[in-house]
KEPA-453882 format. One record per residue (C-alpha): residue number from 0; residue in one letter; y, z negated, x negated. Coordinates in steps of 0.02 Angstrom, whole numbers, plus 50000, padded with zeros to 5 digits. Layout:
BEGIN
<site num="NUM" residuo="A" c2="Y" c3="Z" c1="X"/>
...
END
This chain:
BEGIN
<site num="0" residuo="X" c2="50000" c3="50000" c1="50000"/>
<site num="1" residuo="X" c2="50167" c3="50050" c1="49927"/>
<site num="2" residuo="X" c2="50322" c3="49942" c1="49922"/>
<site num="3" residuo="X" c2="50423" c3="50046" c1="50045"/>
<site num="4" residuo="X" c2="50370" c3="49964" c1="50208"/>
<site num="5" residuo="X" c2="50515" c3="49853" c1="50258"/>
<site num="6" residuo="X" c2="50512" c3="49703" c1="50374"/>
<site num="7" residuo="X" c2="50671" c3="49743" c1="50470"/>
<site num="8" residuo="X" c2="50659" c3="49623" c1="50617"/>
<site num="9" residuo="X" c2="50577" c3="49457" c1="50658"/>
<site num="10" residuo="X" c2="50587" c3="49333" c1="50801"/>
<site num="11" residuo="X" c2="50491" c3="49185" c1="50871"/>
<site num="12" residuo="X" c2="50477" c3="49140" c1="51056"/>
<site num="13" residuo="X" c2="50428" c3="48978" c1="51139"/>
<site num="14" residuo="X" c2="50340" c3="48944" c1="51303"/>
<site num="15" residuo="X" c2="50442" c3="48862" c1="51441"/>
<site num="16" residuo="X" c2="50361" c3="48690" c1="51461"/>
<site num="17" residuo="X" c2="50367" c3="48555" c1="51328"/>
<site num="18" residuo="X" c2="50215" c3="48444" c1="51307"/>
<site num="19" residuo="X" c2="50262" c3="48288" c1="51207"/>
<site num="20" residuo="X" c2="50111" c3="48233" c1="51107"/>
<site num="21" residuo="X" c2="50118" c3="48053" c1="51166"/>
<site num="22" residuo="X" c2="50116" c3="48111" c1="51348"/>
<site num="23" residuo="X" c2="49969" c3="48228" c1="51315"/>
<site num="24" residuo="X" c2="49874" c3="48086" c1="51229"/>
<site num="25" residuo="X" c2="49905" c3="47967" c1="51374"/>
<site num="26" residuo="X" c2="49851" c3="48099" c1="51500"/>
<site num="27" residuo="X" c2="49694" c3="48139" c1="51399"/>
<site num="28" residuo="X" c2="49647" c3="47954" c1="51397"/>
<site num="29" residuo="X" c2="49671" c3="47945" c1="51586"/>
<site num="30" residuo="X" c2="49568" c3="48103" c1="51617"/>
<site num="31" residuo="X" c2="49432" c3="48087" c1="51484"/>
<site num="32" residuo="X" c2="49427" c3="47903" c1="51436"/>
<site num="33" residuo="X" c2="49295" c3="47850" c1="51562"/>
<site num="34" residuo="X" c2="49200" c3="48016" c1="51563"/>
<site num="35" residuo="X" c2="49177" c3="48058" c1="51380"/>
<site num="36" residuo="X" c2="49076" c3="47929" c1="51283"/>
<site num="37" residuo="X" c2="49149" c3="47984" c1="51116"/>
<site num="38" residuo="X" c2="49330" c3="47984" c1="51173"/>
<site num="39" residuo="X" c2="49375" c3="47818" c1="51090"/>
<site num="40" residuo="X" c2="49316" c3="47887" c1="50924"/>
<site num="41" residuo="X" c2="49408" c3="48051" c1="50950"/>
<site num="42" residuo="X" c2="49572" c3="47983" c1="51019"/>
<site num="43" residuo="X" c2="49655" c3="47959" c1="50848"/>
<site num="44" residuo="X" c2="49659" c3="48148" c1="50827"/>
<site num="45" residuo="X" c2="49808" c3="48150" c1="50946"/>
<site num="46" residuo="X" c2="49905" c3="48041" c1="50823"/>
<site num="47" residuo="X" c2="49843" c3="48124" c1="50664"/>
<site num="48" residuo="X" c2="49884" c3="48307" c1="50700"/>
<site num="49" residuo="X" c2="50064" c3="48295" c1="50640"/>
<site num="50" residuo="X" c2="50123" c3="48361" c1="50809"/>
<site num="51" residuo="X" c2="50273" c3="48288" c1="50900"/>
<site num="52" residuo="X" c2="50277" c3="48412" c1="51043"/>
<site num="53" residuo="X" c2="50203" c3="48578" c1="51096"/>
<site num="54" residuo="X" c2="50245" c3="48709" c1="51226"/>
<site num="55" residuo="X" c2="50142" c3="48780" c1="51368"/>
<site num="56" residuo="X" c2="50160" c3="48920" c1="51495"/>
<site num="57" residuo="X" c2="50119" c3="48802" c1="51638"/>
<site num="58" residuo="X" c2="50177" c3="48625" c1="51679"/>
<site num="59" residuo="X" c2="50062" c3="48482" c1="51631"/>
<site num="60" residuo="X" c2="50004" c3="48451" c1="51809"/>
<site num="61" residuo="X" c2="49933" c3="48627" c1="51818"/>
<site num="62" residuo="X" c2="49803" c3="48583" c1="51687"/>
<site num="63" residuo="X" c2="49743" c3="48431" c1="51785"/>
<site num="64" residuo="X" c2="49664" c3="48535" c1="51923"/>
<site num="65" residuo="X" c2="49500" c3="48631" c1="51907"/>
<site num="66" residuo="X" c2="49535" c3="48809" c1="51853"/>
<site num="67" residuo="X" c2="49420" c3="48960" c1="51839"/>
<site num="68" residuo="X" c2="49439" c3="49135" c1="51771"/>
<site num="69" residuo="X" c2="49552" c3="49200" c1="51912"/>
<site num="70" residuo="X" c2="49681" c3="49061" c1="51893"/>
<site num="71" residuo="X" c2="49677" c3="49064" c1="51703"/>
<site num="72" residuo="X" c2="49692" c3="49253" c1="51699"/>
<site num="73" residuo="X" c2="49839" c3="49256" c1="51818"/>
<site num="74" residuo="X" c2="49928" c3="49127" c1="51711"/>
<site num="75" residuo="X" c2="49888" c3="49230" c1="51556"/>
<site num="76" residuo="X" c2="49956" c3="49390" c1="51631"/>
<site num="77" residuo="X" c2="50117" c3="49312" c1="51695"/>
<site num="78" residuo="X" c2="50151" c3="49197" c1="51548"/>
<site num="79" residuo="X" c2="50090" c3="49322" c1="51418"/>
<site num="80" residuo="X" c2="50201" c3="49464" c1="51476"/>
<site num="81" residuo="X" c2="50353" c3="49349" c1="51483"/>
<site num="82" residuo="X" c2="50323" c3="49287" c1="51305"/>
<site num="83" residuo="X" c2="50284" c3="49463" c1="51243"/>
<site num="84" residuo="X" c2="50450" c3="49525" c1="51312"/>
<site num="85" residuo="X" c2="50550" c3="49379" c1="51243"/>
<site num="86" residuo="X" c2="50480" c3="49396" c1="51068"/>
<site num="87" residuo="X" c2="50488" c3="49587" c1="51065"/>
<site num="88" residuo="X" c2="50667" c3="49597" c1="51130"/>
<site num="89" residuo="X" c2="50727" c3="49469" c1="51003"/>
<site num="90" residuo="X" c2="50639" c3="49553" c1="50856"/>
<site num="91" residuo="X" c2="50704" c3="49724" c1="50904"/>
<site num="92" residuo="X" c2="50881" c3="49655" c1="50923"/>
<site num="93" residuo="X" c2="50863" c3="49575" c1="50751"/>
<site num="94" residuo="X" c2="50823" c3="49750" c1="50684"/>
<site num="95" residuo="X" c2="50968" c3="49828" c1="50780"/>
<site num="96" residuo="X" c2="50847" c3="49927" c1="50888"/>
<site num="97" residuo="X" c2="50786" c3="49934" c1="51068"/>
<site num="98" residuo="X" c2="50623" c3="49975" c1="51156"/>
<site num="99" residuo="X" c2="50659" c3="50160" c1="51158"/>
<site num="100" residuo="X" c2="50659" c3="50165" c1="50969"/>
<site num="101" residuo="X" c2="50480" c3="50101" c1="50953"/>
<site num="102" residuo="X" c2="50347" c3="50226" c1="50900"/>
<site num="103" residuo="X" c2="50196" c3="50110" c1="50895"/>
<site num="104" residuo="X" c2="50158" c3="49938" c1="50967"/>
<site num="105" residuo="X" c2="50026" c3="49823" c1="50895"/>
<site num="106" residuo="X" c2="49983" c3="49681" c1="51015"/>
<site num="107" residuo="X" c2="49880" c3="49536" c1="50947"/>
<site num="108" residuo="X" c2="49808" c3="49413" c1="51074"/>
<site num="109" residuo="X" c2="49640" c3="49324" c1="51089"/>
<site num="110" residuo="X" c2="49671" c3="49194" c1="51224"/>
<site num="111" residuo="X" c2="49653" c3="49300" c1="51380"/>
<site num="112" residuo="X" c2="49594" c3="49466" c1="51446"/>
<site num="113" residuo="X" c2="49714" c3="49599" c1="51507"/>
<site num="114" residuo="X" c2="49672" c3="49779" c1="51547"/>
<site num="115" residuo="X" c2="49798" c3="49860" c1="51549"/>
<site num="116" residuo="X" c2="49849" c3="49758" c1="51398"/>
<site num="117" residuo="X" c2="50010" c3="49660" c1="51380"/>
<site num="118" residuo="X" c2="50116" c3="49796" c1="51300"/>
<site num="119" residuo="X" c2="50072" c3="49917" c1="51442"/>
<site num="120" residuo="X" c2="50126" c3="49787" c1="51569"/>
<site num="121" residuo="X" c2="50291" c3="49763" c1="51476"/>
<site num="122" residuo="X" c2="50331" c3="49947" c1="51448"/>
<site num="123" residuo="X" c2="50456" c3="49970" c1="51589"/>
<site num="124" residuo="X" c2="50537" c3="49802" c1="51559"/>
<site num="125" residuo="X" c2="50567" c3="49840" c1="51375"/>
<site num="126" residuo="X" c2="50603" c3="50025" c1="51392"/>
<site num="127" residuo="X" c2="50461" c3="50085" c1="51281"/>
<site num="128" residuo="X" c2="50443" c3="50274" c1="51277"/>
<site num="129" residuo="X" c2="50293" c3="50351" c1="51366"/>
<site num="130" residuo="X" c2="50234" c3="50426" c1="51201"/>
<site num="131" residuo="X" c2="50235" c3="50259" c1="51107"/>
<site num="132" residuo="X" c2="50063" c3="50223" c1="51031"/>
<site num="133" residuo="X" c2="49980" c3="50064" c1="51094"/>
<site num="134" residuo="X" c2="49862" c3="49964" c1="50983"/>
<site num="135" residuo="X" c2="49799" c3="49805" c1="51070"/>
<site num="136" residuo="X" c2="49695" c3="49693" c1="50955"/>
<site num="137" residuo="X" c2="49579" c3="49554" c1="51015"/>
<site num="138" residuo="X" c2="49473" c3="49427" c1="50922"/>
<site num="139" residuo="X" c2="49576" c3="49387" c1="50767"/>
<site num="140" residuo="X" c2="49621" c3="49212" c1="50826"/>
<site num="141" residuo="X" c2="49725" c3="49111" c1="50704"/>
<site num="142" residuo="X" c2="49717" c3="49250" c1="50573"/>
<site num="143" residuo="X" c2="49802" c3="49371" c1="50692"/>
<site num="144" residuo="X" c2="49979" c3="49350" c1="50628"/>
<site num="145" residuo="X" c2="49932" c3="49399" c1="50451"/>
<site num="146" residuo="X" c2="49803" c3="49532" c1="50497"/>
<site num="147" residuo="X" c2="49919" c3="49604" c1="50629"/>
<site num="148" residuo="X" c2="50063" c3="49620" c1="50506"/>
<site num="149" residuo="X" c2="49948" c3="49705" c1="50381"/>
<site num="150" residuo="X" c2="49892" c3="49829" c1="50516"/>
<site num="151" residuo="X" c2="50071" c3="49863" c1="50573"/>
<site num="152" residuo="X" c2="50123" c3="49897" c1="50393"/>
<site num="153" residuo="X" c2="49978" c3="50018" c1="50369"/>
<site num="154" residuo="X" c2="50028" c3="50113" c1="50525"/>
<site num="155" residuo="X" c2="50209" c3="50120" c1="50465"/>
<site num="156" residuo="X" c2="50158" c3="50181" c1="50294"/>
<site num="157" residuo="X" c2="50053" c3="50320" c1="50371"/>
<site num="158" residuo="X" c2="50204" c3="50384" c1="50468"/>
<site num="159" residuo="X" c2="50363" c3="50360" c1="50365"/>
<site num="160" residuo="X" c2="50515" c3="50328" c1="50473"/>
<site num="161" residuo="X" c2="50413" c3="50270" c1="50623"/>
<site num="162" residuo="X" c2="50461" c3="50103" c1="50700"/>
<site num="163" residuo="X" c2="50310" c3="49991" c1="50721"/>
<site num="164" residuo="X" c2="50324" c3="49834" c1="50827"/>
<site num="165" residuo="X" c2="50199" c3="49692" c1="50806"/>
<site num="166" residuo="X" c2="50190" c3="49561" c1="50943"/>
<site num="167" residuo="X" c2="50074" c3="49409" c1="50935"/>
<site num="168" residuo="X" c2="50052" c3="49313" c1="51098"/>
<site num="169" residuo="X" c2="49933" c3="49168" c1="51119"/>
<site num="170" residuo="X" c2="49913" c3="49052" c1="51268"/>
<site num="171" residuo="X" c2="49792" c3="48928" c1="51193"/>
<site num="172" residuo="X" c2="49823" c3="48795" c1="51325"/>
<site num="173" residuo="X" c2="49735" c3="48902" c1="51455"/>
<site num="174" residuo="X" c2="49572" c3="48851" c1="51372"/>
<site num="175" residuo="X" c2="49600" c3="48665" c1="51404"/>
<site num="176" residuo="X" c2="49445" c3="48603" c1="51496"/>
<site num="177" residuo="X" c2="49412" c3="48468" c1="51625"/>
<site num="178" residuo="X" c2="49228" c3="48509" c1="51650"/>
<site num="179" residuo="X" c2="49109" c3="48426" c1="51526"/>
<site num="180" residuo="X" c2="49228" c3="48436" c1="51378"/>
<site num="181" residuo="X" c2="49148" c3="48443" c1="51207"/>
<site num="182" residuo="X" c2="49214" c3="48363" c1="51048"/>
<site num="183" residuo="X" c2="49289" c3="48531" c1="51001"/>
<site num="184" residuo="X" c2="49377" c3="48543" c1="51171"/>
<site num="185" residuo="X" c2="49459" c3="48373" c1="51147"/>
<site num="186" residuo="X" c2="49516" c3="48420" c1="50972"/>
<site num="187" residuo="X" c2="49588" c3="48581" c1="51045"/>
<site num="188" residuo="X" c2="49678" c3="48481" c1="51179"/>
<site num="189" residuo="X" c2="49760" c3="48380" c1="51040"/>
<site num="190" residuo="X" c2="49806" c3="48529" c1="50933"/>
<site num="191" residuo="X" c2="49845" c3="48691" c1="51023"/>
<site num="192" residuo="X" c2="50001" c3="48757" c1="51107"/>
<site num="193" residuo="X" c2="50069" c3="48921" c1="51174"/>
<site num="194" residuo="X" c2="50192" c3="49038" c1="51091"/>
<site num="195" residuo="X" c2="50235" c3="49212" c1="51030"/>
<site num="196" residuo="X" c2="50316" c3="49300" c1="50884"/>
<site num="197" residuo="X" c2="50360" c3="49480" c1="50843"/>
<site num="198" residuo="X" c2="50414" c3="49582" c1="50695"/>
<site num="199" residuo="X" c2="50470" c3="49760" c1="50663"/>
<site num="200" residuo="X" c2="50420" c3="49863" c1="50512"/>
<site num="201" residuo="X" c2="50471" c3="50037" c1="50453"/>
<site num="202" residuo="X" c2="50431" c3="50134" c1="50297"/>
<site num="203" residuo="X" c2="50586" c3="50185" c1="50201"/>
<site num="204" residuo="X" c2="50685" c3="50027" c1="50241"/>
<site num="205" residuo="X" c2="50708" c3="49877" c1="50128"/>
<site num="206" residuo="X" c2="50731" c3="49751" c1="50268"/>
<site num="207" residuo="X" c2="50731" c3="49567" c1="50223"/>
<site num="208" residuo="X" c2="50562" c3="49589" c1="50136"/>
<site num="209" residuo="X" c2="50442" c3="49728" c1="50092"/>
<site num="210" residuo="X" c2="50256" c3="49727" c1="50128"/>
<site num="211" residuo="X" c2="50178" c3="49775" c1="49962"/>
<site num="212" residuo="X" c2="49997" c3="49725" c1="49985"/>
<site num="213" residuo="X" c2="49867" c3="49652" c1="50102"/>
<site num="214" residuo="X" c2="49690" c3="49589" c1="50086"/>
<site num="215" residuo="X" c2="49554" c3="49502" c1="50186"/>
<site num="216" residuo="X" c2="49399" c3="49404" c1="50143"/>
<site num="217" residuo="X" c2="49262" c3="49368" c1="50270"/>
<site num="218" residuo="X" c2="49128" c3="49244" c1="50221"/>
<site num="219" residuo="X" c2="48947" c3="49284" c1="50269"/>
<site num="220" residuo="X" c2="48854" c3="49172" c1="50391"/>
<site num="221" residuo="X" c2="49013" c3="49086" c1="50455"/>
<site num="222" residuo="X" c2="49021" c3="49149" c1="50635"/>
<site num="223" residuo="X" c2="49006" c3="48971" c1="50701"/>
<site num="224" residuo="X" c2="49158" c3="48898" c1="50612"/>
<site num="225" residuo="X" c2="49287" c3="48952" c1="50741"/>
<site num="226" residuo="X" c2="49288" c3="49056" c1="50899"/>
<site num="227" residuo="X" c2="49268" c3="49057" c1="51087"/>
<site num="228" residuo="X" c2="49122" c3="49018" c1="51199"/>
<site num="229" residuo="X" c2="49126" c3="49106" c1="51367"/>
<site num="230" residuo="X" c2="49063" c3="49025" c1="51526"/>
<site num="231" residuo="X" c2="49102" c3="49034" c1="51714"/>
<site num="232" residuo="X" c2="49256" c3="48922" c1="51696"/>
<site num="233" residuo="X" c2="49340" c3="49021" c1="51558"/>
<site num="234" residuo="X" c2="49354" c3="49012" c1="51369"/>
<site num="235" residuo="X" c2="49302" c3="48857" c1="51272"/>
<site num="236" residuo="X" c2="49338" c3="48827" c1="51089"/>
<site num="237" residuo="X" c2="49205" c3="48827" c1="50952"/>
<site num="238" residuo="X" c2="49231" c3="48717" c1="50798"/>
<site num="239" residuo="X" c2="49057" c3="48701" c1="50722"/>
<site num="240" residuo="X" c2="49114" c3="48660" c1="50546"/>
<site num="241" residuo="X" c2="49263" c3="48563" c1="50480"/>
<site num="242" residuo="X" c2="49392" c3="48692" c1="50427"/>
<site num="243" residuo="X" c2="49483" c3="48581" c1="50300"/>
<site num="244" residuo="X" c2="49323" c3="48545" c1="50204"/>
<site num="245" residuo="X" c2="49275" c3="48729" c1="50210"/>
<site num="246" residuo="X" c2="49447" c3="48775" c1="50140"/>
<site num="247" residuo="X" c2="49425" c3="48648" c1="50000"/>
<site num="248" residuo="X" c2="49257" c3="48724" c1="49953"/>
<site num="249" residuo="X" c2="49285" c3="48909" c1="49978"/>
<site num="250" residuo="X" c2="49465" c3="48967" c1="49990"/>
<site num="251" residuo="X" c2="49521" c3="48969" c1="49809"/>
<site num="252" residuo="X" c2="49391" c3="49092" c1="49742"/>
<site num="253" residuo="X" c2="49427" c3="49208" c1="49888"/>
<site num="254" residuo="X" c2="49615" c3="49195" c1="49862"/>
<site num="255" residuo="X" c2="49595" c3="49229" c1="49676"/>
<site num="256" residuo="X" c2="49493" c3="49385" c1="49714"/>
<site num="257" residuo="X" c2="49616" c3="49449" c1="49845"/>
<site num="258" residuo="X" c2="49763" c3="49427" c1="49728"/>
<site num="259" residuo="X" c2="49669" c3="49501" c1="49580"/>
<site num="260" residuo="X" c2="49648" c3="49664" c1="49675"/>
<site num="261" residuo="X" c2="49838" c3="49673" c1="49677"/>
<site num="262" residuo="X" c2="49856" c3="49626" c1="49493"/>
<site num="263" residuo="X" c2="49915" c3="49450" c1="49536"/>
<site num="264" residuo="X" c2="49863" c3="49269" c1="49509"/>
<site num="265" residuo="X" c2="49912" c3="49115" c1="49607"/>
<site num="266" residuo="X" c2="50044" c3="49068" c1="49479"/>
<site num="267" residuo="X" c2="50134" c3="49234" c1="49512"/>
<site num="268" residuo="X" c2="50170" c3="49183" c1="49693"/>
<site num="269" residuo="X" c2="50336" c3="49096" c1="49723"/>
<site num="270" residuo="X" c2="50290" c3="49037" c1="49898"/>
<site num="271" residuo="X" c2="50132" c3="49040" c1="50003"/>
<site num="272" residuo="X" c2="50179" c3="49057" c1="50186"/>
<site num="273" residuo="X" c2="50031" c3="48979" c1="50275"/>
<site num="274" residuo="X" c2="49962" c3="48962" c1="50449"/>
<site num="275" residuo="X" c2="49964" c3="48774" c1="50481"/>
<site num="276" residuo="X" c2="49802" c3="48750" c1="50575"/>
<site num="277" residuo="X" c2="49826" c3="48561" c1="50571"/>
<site num="278" residuo="X" c2="49886" c3="48425" c1="50453"/>
<site num="279" residuo="X" c2="49721" c3="48416" c1="50359"/>
<site num="280" residuo="X" c2="49718" c3="48605" c1="50340"/>
<site num="281" residuo="X" c2="49894" c3="48602" c1="50268"/>
<site num="282" residuo="X" c2="49843" c3="48466" c1="50145"/>
<site num="283" residuo="X" c2="49689" c3="48567" c1="50095"/>
<site num="284" residuo="X" c2="49795" c3="48723" c1="50065"/>
<site num="285" residuo="X" c2="49917" c3="48626" c1="49956"/>
<site num="286" residuo="X" c2="49771" c3="48560" c1="49853"/>
<site num="287" residuo="X" c2="49669" c3="48717" c1="49827"/>
<site num="288" residuo="X" c2="49822" c3="48826" c1="49793"/>
<site num="289" residuo="X" c2="49894" c3="48694" c1="49675"/>
<site num="290" residuo="X" c2="50059" c3="48689" c1="49769"/>
<site num="291" residuo="X" c2="50095" c3="48504" c1="49761"/>
<site num="292" residuo="X" c2="50095" c3="48381" c1="49905"/>
<site num="293" residuo="X" c2="50232" c3="48421" c1="50031"/>
<site num="294" residuo="X" c2="50263" c3="48598" c1="49967"/>
<site num="295" residuo="X" c2="50219" c3="48675" c1="50136"/>
<site num="296" residuo="X" c2="50368" c3="48596" c1="50222"/>
<site num="297" residuo="X" c2="50406" c3="48734" c1="50346"/>
<site num="298" residuo="X" c2="50222" c3="48736" c1="50396"/>
<site num="299" residuo="X" c2="50229" c3="48551" c1="50437"/>
<site num="300" residuo="X" c2="50390" c3="48574" c1="50535"/>
<site num="301" residuo="X" c2="50319" c3="48716" c1="50640"/>
<site num="302" residuo="X" c2="50162" c3="48614" c1="50674"/>
<site num="303" residuo="X" c2="50267" c3="48463" c1="50726"/>
<site num="304" residuo="X" c2="50378" c3="48566" c1="50842"/>
<site num="305" residuo="X" c2="50251" c3="48687" c1="50918"/>
<site num="306" residuo="X" c2="50073" c3="48635" c1="50875"/>
<site num="307" residuo="X" c2="49947" c3="48766" c1="50825"/>
<site num="308" residuo="X" c2="49989" c3="48922" c1="50926"/>
<site num="309" residuo="X" c2="49852" c3="49024" c1="50842"/>
<site num="310" residuo="X" c2="49909" c3="49199" c1="50787"/>
<site num="311" residuo="X" c2="50100" c3="49181" c1="50809"/>
<site num="312" residuo="X" c2="50109" c3="49019" c1="50709"/>
<site num="313" residuo="X" c2="50119" c3="49096" c1="50535"/>
<site num="314" residuo="X" c2="50259" c3="49211" c1="50594"/>
<site num="315" residuo="X" c2="50354" c3="49059" c1="50656"/>
<site num="316" residuo="X" c2="50336" c3="48991" c1="50479"/>
<site num="317" residuo="X" c2="50395" c3="49156" c1="50405"/>
<site num="318" residuo="X" c2="50547" c3="49149" c1="50518"/>
<site num="319" residuo="X" c2="50594" c3="48978" c1="50448"/>
<site num="320" residuo="X" c2="50562" c3="49032" c1="50269"/>
<site num="321" residuo="X" c2="50675" c3="49184" c1="50295"/>
<site num="322" residuo="X" c2="50815" c3="49076" c1="50365"/>
<site num="323" residuo="X" c2="50802" c3="48962" c1="50214"/>
<site num="324" residuo="X" c2="50802" c3="49112" c1="50095"/>
<site num="325" residuo="X" c2="50655" c3="49225" c1="50055"/>
<site num="326" residuo="X" c2="50577" c3="49194" c1="49885"/>
<site num="327" residuo="X" c2="50557" c3="49341" c1="49767"/>
<site num="328" residuo="X" c2="50369" c3="49353" c1="49793"/>
<site num="329" residuo="X" c2="50273" c3="49271" c1="49934"/>
<site num="330" residuo="X" c2="50101" c3="49282" c1="50011"/>
<site num="331" residuo="X" c2="50080" c3="49257" c1="50197"/>
<site num="332" residuo="X" c2="49906" c3="49192" c1="50235"/>
<site num="333" residuo="X" c2="49801" c3="49132" c1="50382"/>
<site num="334" residuo="X" c2="49622" c3="49083" c1="50418"/>
<site num="335" residuo="X" c2="49533" c3="49138" c1="50575"/>
<site num="336" residuo="X" c2="49367" c3="49173" c1="50660"/>
<site num="337" residuo="X" c2="49248" c3="49280" c1="50563"/>
<site num="338" residuo="X" c2="49268" c3="49166" c1="50463"/>
<site num="339" residuo="X" c2="49409" c3="49262" c1="50379"/>
<site num="340" residuo="X" c2="49556" c3="49235" c1="50264"/>
<site num="341" residuo="X" c2="49695" c3="49364" c1="50286"/>
<site num="342" residuo="X" c2="49842" c3="49389" c1="50169"/>
<site num="343" residuo="X" c2="50000" c3="49495" c1="50162"/>
<site num="344" residuo="X" c2="50102" c3="49505" c1="50001"/>
<site num="345" residuo="X" c2="50290" c3="49513" c1="50022"/>
<site num="346" residuo="X" c2="50431" c3="49551" c1="49901"/>
<site num="347" residuo="X" c2="50607" c3="49499" c1="49946"/>
<site num="348" residuo="X" c2="50725" c3="49646" c1="49967"/>
END
C-alpha cells in the first residue's frame, strides 16, 4: 500500500441514552442477583471495567423486558440508521464533502442483521448517489474499526481520486440477555455500549494522516475466544478464553511479524492507537508492546466515557489522538473474533 491514501475526515457519534455504570450494576444485581448463582463472584466486574458511563440506543427500561429477534432487529434498524447517519454526516463535513461526493461506502457492523444493509437505508437521507458502491461487512466484531479502515484504504488506492466512506456502527446492548444469562453475558452487560464512527479516505490527498500499511494475523484454533452464539432470543456473546491472558501470551510475536513485513519494529512506532476492550486488555497491551503503564491514556478515557462499543471504539480513540496532535508514525490496532489482530499504519501529514 502506497503512502498516498489520505485520511481526510473523521467523526465519532454517540447513542442517545446514557447508562451510568453504577446504575447498570445496581440494576444487574436486582435482575440477576437471585437468579444467577455465580453473580456475587462476577459482580466486581462492573467496578473493575474502568467504565463510568456508556450509551445505548434504547432507554434502560427497554432492556428489562423479554425481547426476541423482531424487537431487537427493529431497534437495530432504527438506532443503527440514526447512528450511521450521524457519524457519516459529521465525517463528511469534516472532510468538506457531502453524501453526493461519495463513490464507495464501507459499512462495518456485527451486532444486527439488516438486508438491505444500513447504508442502503440511509442513502436518501445522506444524499448518496445511485451509482455509489456499497460494501457491507459483517463478522469483524471489535477488529472492525481497524480492518474496515484497511479495506477502505485499499478501495481508495485502487481508484485514485475516489471518495471512500467507512462507517462502523455497533449496537452491542441489543445482545443483553435476561434469559438464562451465562458468565459471558454478565461480563458483556458490564462492558459493552453502543456507538458509531466514520472516516473518509481518498488517494491523492494528504489529509491529517496517510494510510501507508495494513496487516492482519489470525491465530489457528481460536474460534471460541470471541464471537456470537445465535438462539431464538437473539445474539449472545461468546468469551471462551480470557482475552488479556491471550494477549500476554500471543500478541507480541504477531505484532512483530506484522510490522516486519512493513520494514518496522515496535520501537519505530511513536504511538499505538489501540482498541480498549477493557481495562485488563489495555494493561496487557501496554505490557506486551513495552509502552509503559498509563501510556494508553486516550484508550482509557474512551473506555470510561463510552465502554466497549466494539468496532467504532478504536476510531473514537483515533479521534482523540488526532485532536491532541497526531504523532509522526502510529499504528492503529484492534483484536476481534477469528481470533484476529488487525493493524493499520499511519503517517502524520
